[in-house]
C-alpha positions in Angstrom: 60.1 126.8 135.3 59.3 128.0 131.5 59.7 131.9 131.1 56.9 133.7 129.3 58.0 134.2 126.5 58.3 130.7 126.3 55.4 130.3 127.3 53.9 132.4 124.2 55.5 130.4 122.0 54.3 127.6 123.0 50.7 128.8 123.0 51.5 129.5 119.2 52.9 126.2 118.4 49.7 124.4 119.8 47.6 126.6 118.1 49.1 125.9 114.5 48.2 121.9 115.3 44.4 122.6 116.9 43.0 125.7 115.7 43.0 129.1 118.0 39.3 128.3 119.2 41.1 124.5 120.5 43.7 126.2 123.0 42.7 127.7 126.3 45.7 130.0 127.6 43.5 132.7 129.7 44.3 132.2 133.6 40.4 132.3 134.1 39.7 130.0 132.2 42.7 127.5 132.8 41.0 127.7 136.1 38.3 124.8 135.0 41.0 122.4 134.6 43.1 123.2 137.6 41.5 120.1 139.7 39.0 117.0 138.7 36.4 115.6 141.0 39.1 115.3 143.6 39.1 118.9 144.1 41.1 118.8 147.7 44.8 119.4 145.4 44.7 121.7 142.5 47.5 122.9 140.1 47.0 125.1 136.9 48.1 124.2 133.4 49.9 126.1 131.0 47.7 125.2 128.2 44.3 123.0 127.3 44.1 121.9 124.1 41.3 119.8 122.4 42.5 117.9 119.3 39.6 116.2 117.7 42.0 113.7 115.1 44.8 110.9 116.9 47.4 112.9 114.5 46.9 116.3 116.5 47.1 114.4 119.7 50.4 113.2 117.9 52.0 116.3 117.1 51.2 118.2 120.3 52.8 115.5 122.2 56.1 115.4 119.5 55.8 119.2 120.5 55.9 118.8 124.1 59.0 116.6 123.8 60.6 118.8 121.9 60.2 121.5 124.6 60.8 118.9 127.8 56.8 120.4 128.3 55.0 117.7 130.5 51.6 117.0 129.0 48.1 115.1 130.5 45.7 113.4 129.3 41.9 114.4 130.8 38.9 112.9 129.5 35.7 114.5 131.0 37.2 115.1 134.6 35.4 113.2 136.8 38.0 111.0 138.5 37.8 110.7 141.9 41.7 110.9 142.7 43.4 113.9 141.0 44.3 112.0 137.7 44.1 114.8 135.5 45.5 117.3 137.4 48.5 119.1 135.9 50.4 118.8 138.7 53.7 119.9 137.1 52.2 122.6 134.9 52.1 122.2 130.9 50.0 121.3 129.0 46.6 119.0 129.3 45.1 117.2 126.3 41.7 116.9 126.6 39.4 114.8 124.5 36.3 115.7 125.4 35.6 116.9 121.2 36.8 113.1 119.7 33.4 111.9 120.4 32.6 110.3 117.0 31.7 106.5 116.9 33.6 105.4 114.2 32.5 101.5 113.8 30.4 99.3 115.2 30.7 96.1 114.0 27.9 93.9 115.1 28.9 90.4 114.0 31.7 90.5 115.7 30.6 92.0 118.9 32.9 95.5 119.0 32.2 99.0 118.5 35.0 101.6 118.2 35.5 105.2 119.5 36.8 107.8 119.8 38.6 108.1 123.7 36.5 111.3 124.0 33.0 109.0 123.6 30.8 109.3 126.6 30.1 105.7 128.0 26.8 105.7 127.3 26.5 106.8 124.2 28.3 103.4 123.1 24.9 101.8 124.4 23.1 104.4 122.8 24.8 103.7 119.3 23.9 99.8 119.4 20.9 99.2 121.8 18.5 99.3 119.0 20.0 96.0 118.1 20.1 94.4 121.1 23.1 94.9 123.0 25.2 97.5 125.0 28.4 98.5 126.7 28.4 96.6 129.8 30.7 98.8 132.4 28.3 101.6 133.7 30.1 103.9 136.0 27.8 105.8 137.8 29.2 109.0 135.8 28.6 107.1 132.3 26.6 110.1 131.9 29.8 112.4 131.7 32.6 110.3 131.7 34.2 109.4 128.7 35.5 105.8 127.5 39.5 106.7 127.4 39.2 108.2 130.4 36.7 104.8 131.7 39.8 102.7 130.4 42.7 104.9 132.0 41.2 104.2 135.3 40.4 100.3 134.7 36.3 102.2 135.7 34.3 99.6 137.2 30.4 100.6 138.8 27.1 98.8 139.4 27.1 95.8 136.7 30.2 95.3 137.0 29.5 92.7 139.8 28.3 90.3 137.2 30.1 91.8 134.2 33.4 92.5 135.1 35.6 95.8 135.1 36.7 97.9 132.3 40.2 95.7 131.3 37.0 93.0 130.6 35.5 94.6 127.7 38.8 96.5 125.9 40.2 94.5 123.3 42.1 97.3 121.2 43.5 100.5 121.9 45.2 103.0 119.3 47.4 105.4 121.5 50.1 108.0 121.3 53.4 107.0 123.5 54.7 109.3 125.5 57.8 110.0 122.3 55.1 110.9 119.6 54.9 107.7 118.3 51.1 106.2 117.5 51.0 102.5 117.9 47.7 99.6 118.1 47.5 97.6 121.3 45.4 94.6 120.4 42.5 94.6 118.1 39.1 92.8 117.6 40.6 89.7 118.2 39.9 88.5 121.5 43.1 87.2 122.8 46.3 88.2 121.1 49.7 86.8 121.0 52.6 88.0 123.4 52.6 90.0 126.0 49.4 91.9 127.0 50.0 95.1 126.5 45.7 96.3 126.3 46.2 94.6 130.1 49.1 96.7 131.1 48.0 100.0 129.4 44.0 99.5 130.9 44.3 101.4 134.6 47.7 103.2 134.0 45.9 106.3 134.6 47.5 108.1 131.7 50.8 107.5 132.5 51.8 105.3 129.8 50.5 107.3 126.5 47.5 108.9 125.4 44.9 106.9 124.7 42.6 107.6 121.2 40.4 105.0 120.2 39.2 102.4 121.9 37.7 98.6 120.4 35.0 97.5 122.8 33.3 94.3 123.4 29.5 94.1 122.7 26.9 92.3 124.9 23.9 91.2 124.8 21.0 92.3 126.4 19.7 90.0 128.9 15.7 88.9 128.0 14.7 90.3 131.2 16.2 91.6 134.7 14.3 91.7 138.0 15.5 95.3 140.3 14.2 95.2 144.0 15.1 97.5 146.7 15.2 95.7 150.0 14.8 98.6 153.3 16.6 97.4 156.7 16.9 99.5 160.4 19.9 97.9 160.5 23.8 98.3 158.5 24.8 95.2 159.6 21.5 93.2 158.2 21.9 94.5 155.0 25.5 93.6 154.8 25.1 90.0 155.4 22.4 89.7 152.7 24.5 90.7 150.2 27.3 87.6 151.6 24.3 85.5 152.1 23.3 86.0 148.6 27.0 85.6 146.9 27.2 82.0 149.3 23.6 80.8 147.7 25.2 81.0 144.4 23.6 83.8 143.2 25.4 86.0 141.4 23.4 89.3 140.5 23.7 91.6 138.1 24.6 94.5 140.7 24.4 95.1 144.2 24.3 98.6 145.8 24.0 99.8 149.0 23.2 103.2 150.5 23.3 104.9 153.4 20.4 106.8 155.5 22.3 110.5 155.1 22.8 109.4 151.6 19.2 108.2 150.9 17.6 111.3 152.8 19.6 113.2 150.4 17.7 111.2 147.3 15.0 112.2 148.9 15.1 115.2 149.7 16.0 115.9 145.8 14.1 113.5 143.8 10.8 113.0 146.1 10.5 109.2 145.0 9.0 108.1 148.4 11.8 106.3 150.2 11.8 105.6 153.6 13.6 108.3 155.7 14.3 106.0 159.0 16.1 103.1 157.0 20.0 102.5 158.4 20.4 101.3 154.5 18.6 100.0 151.3 20.0 97.7 149.0 19.3 97.9 145.5 19.4 94.3 143.7 19.1 93.2 140.0 19.0 90.4 138.7 19.3 90.1 135.0 19.6 87.0 132.3 16.9 84.7 130.5 13.3 85.1 131.5 13.3 81.3 132.1 14.1 80.4 136.1 14.5 84.1 136.8 11.5 84.1 139.0 13.2 81.3 140.6 16.3 83.2 141.6 14.6 86.3 142.5 12.6 84.2 145.0 15.6 83.4 146.3 16.9 86.7 146.4 13.5 87.5 148.4 13.7 84.6 150.7 17.4 85.6 152.0 16.3 89.1 152.0 13.4 88.5 154.8 15.6 86.5 156.5 18.2 89.1 157.2 15.5 91.7 158.4 14.1 93.3 155.3 11.3 95.4 156.5 10.4 96.3 153.5 10.9 95.4 149.6 10.1 97.1 146.2 10.4 95.3 142.8 10.1 97.4 139.9 7.1 96.2 138.2 8.0 98.2 134.7 11.2 99.9 133.2 10.0 104.0 134.2 10.2 102.0 138.3 13.6 100.3 137.5 15.0 103.7 136.1 13.8 105.5 139.3 15.6 103.3 141.6 18.9 103.2 139.4 18.2 107.0 139.3 18.5 106.8 143.3 21.7 105.3 143.2 23.5 107.3 140.3 22.3 110.4 141.3 23.4 109.9 145.0 26.5 111.5 145.1 25.4 114.1 143.4 21.9 114.7 145.6 25.3 114.7 148.6 25.7 118.4 146.7 23.0 119.3 149.0 24.3 118.8 152.3 27.5 120.6 151.8 29.8 122.8 149.3 32.5 119.9 148.9 32.3 116.3 148.9 35.5 113.5 148.6 34.8 110.6 147.4 37.2 108.1 149.1 37.3 104.5 146.9 38.8 101.9 148.4 37.4 97.9 148.3 37.7 95.2 151.1 36.0 91.5 151.6 32.2 91.1 151.8 32.8 89.8 154.9 34.6 92.6 156.6 31.8 95.5 155.2 30.0 95.6 158.7 32.6 96.5 161.2 34.5 98.2 158.8 31.4 100.4 157.6 30.9 100.5 161.3 34.4 101.5 161.7 34.6 104.3 159.2 31.2 105.9 161.2 33.6 106.3 163.9 36.1 107.8 162.0 34.2 110.4 161.2 32.8 110.9 164.5 36.6 111.0 165.5 37.4 113.9 163.3 34.5 116.2 163.0 33.2 115.2 160.0 29.9 114.1 158.2 30.5 110.5 156.3 28.0 109.3 153.8 27.9 105.7 152.2 27.0 104.4 148.9 28.6 102.1 147.2 29.6 98.6 145.7 28.7 95.9 148.0 28.2 93.0 145.9 31.9 93.0 145.2 33.1 95.1 148.4 34.4 98.5 146.4 33.7 101.0 148.7 32.8 104.5 148.5 32.9 106.7 151.9 31.7 110.8 150.7 33.3 113.0 153.1 31.3 116.4 153.4 33.0 119.8 154.2 33.8 123.2 152.9 37.3 123.4 151.1 37.2 126.9 151.9 37.7 126.1 155.5 41.8 125.3 155.8 40.8 123.5 159.1 38.6 121.5 157.5 40.2 120.4 155.0 43.1 119.1 157.5 40.2 117.0 159.2 39.4 115.3 155.7 42.6 114.7 155.1 43.4 112.8 158.3 39.9 110.9 158.0 40.9 109.8 154.6 43.7 108.7 155.9 42.5 106.4 158.5 39.6 105.2 156.2 42.5 103.8 153.5 44.9 102.3 156.0 41.6 101.0 158.1 40.8 99.2 154.8 44.5 97.9 154.1 44.0 96.7 157.4 41.1 94.4 156.8 42.7 92.4 154.1 41.3 95.3 151.4 42.8 97.6 148.6 43.9 101.2 148.5 41.4 102.0 145.5 38.7 99.5 143.9 37.8 101.7 140.6 38.9 105.4 140.9 43.0 104.6 141.0 46.0 106.3 142.8 46.5 109.5 141.2 48.1 112.1 143.7 45.9 111.3 146.5 47.2 107.5 146.9 50.4 107.9 145.7 52.1 107.9 149.1 50.0 104.5 150.2 51.4 102.2 147.5 53.9 101.3 149.9 50.9 99.9 152.5 50.4 97.4 149.5 54.1 97.2 148.0 57.8 97.3 149.0 59.9 99.2 147.6 61.5 96.0 145.3 57.5 96.1 143.4 57.6 100.0 143.4 61.2 100.3 141.4 60.0 96.8 139.2 56.4 98.6 138.2 58.7 101.9 137.7 60.6 100.1 135.3 57.7 99.0 133.0 56.6 102.9 133.4 59.9 104.1 132.1 60.1 101.7 129.1 57.2 103.6 127.6 58.3 107.4 129.3 62.0 107.5 130.0 61.5 110.9 130.3 58.7 111.1 132.8 56.6 114.0 130.6 53.3 111.8 130.3 50.9 112.8 133.1 53.6 112.8 135.9 53.6 113.1 139.2 51.1 109.9 139.7 50.8 106.8 140.9 54.2 106.4 142.5 55.3 107.9 145.8 58.4 109.7 145.7 61.0 106.9 145.7 64.3 106.2 147.7 67.3 108.3 146.2 65.0 110.5 144.3 66.0 113.7 143.6 
């Protein structure tokens, strides 16, 4: 453990690199950084720094290397698996002041931004020219592009457009030894190993991301957004499968259950039905030619599966209202409980009805309330457990419910995470999917980048056999 004298020396050295106003070391201020959106586990860092340039990140990493101090990258702290947790103390390198859009290159359909740039700001920078940055996690108004890359974030529209890794072509990173490297560039593909792909989704364990080159996607000519109301969850799930089976790939298909819908309505008064078991938000986009015909096919499928009501967004204002209901849903649940844990798993679409019913049973068995709002189109589930983290017994039951949910999804042919990463929460669950040989192979890749295990240690990997 680092001594108080050594800690004070570390802080002085950090202040020389980034300035005294860009270093936090007061114990009360550090409490803000003791966790991310996965609040069950907490750990207080020794210091938090706020660099503004790659060179400052490099110098901080080099300092930590010399002292053998762990360092942890952090963006907006919206992660749901404890990926930004300073599990072994050390220095949190927060990129929230690295927010500049460095270049907009419309001819090549590329945008270059610092890692701390907000996801939505990339779209704002190019919307007037008819483009956008397609991946749109529900936290896009606050989450950073660097954090999105670290977790390979998804979002509602990734059903059609793909997740973060499909939209990143170049990364500037500070490697764990302090060397600055460019992976990829503006070109669509580069020769050799796909290091951009390796780094994307590595959860900050292979280095500190400082700059991103991302693809720009043309805005669609038109869109059709609708909300379908169902008396039974199974009917909504069947609609999702039938739409895909019909050869239609919507831009998004999002499902909201009764509990979540009631919370959203209480918060925003949109006039949504309160007695529905589930609603689907479906969006089609693309060329205007043929869009109405495609919409009619979707409407027919919704009605054939028992939709009691279908609302069509007639203009941008109504479309925004429908999407606000989805993207503010998790926050609205704060009206129902002081604490929430948002689970993140994925299952085959065909398994959604039975998995969702079993999740509700799990909630009843463990005495916790569970709400559901999720990316139905690709089977990416987000059961949200409502509780009070001040109650240790309730926290124990939440952990048990989460354990049952993750194992259920794996048993149903799914995975332990759909888009929010392994972090600290799910490290031990890696053994549900991988053998010890698989995990050792992954560890070899990690160790090639970070042999000292100083860069975001304690994430992704379960405790290995034979480890100290």
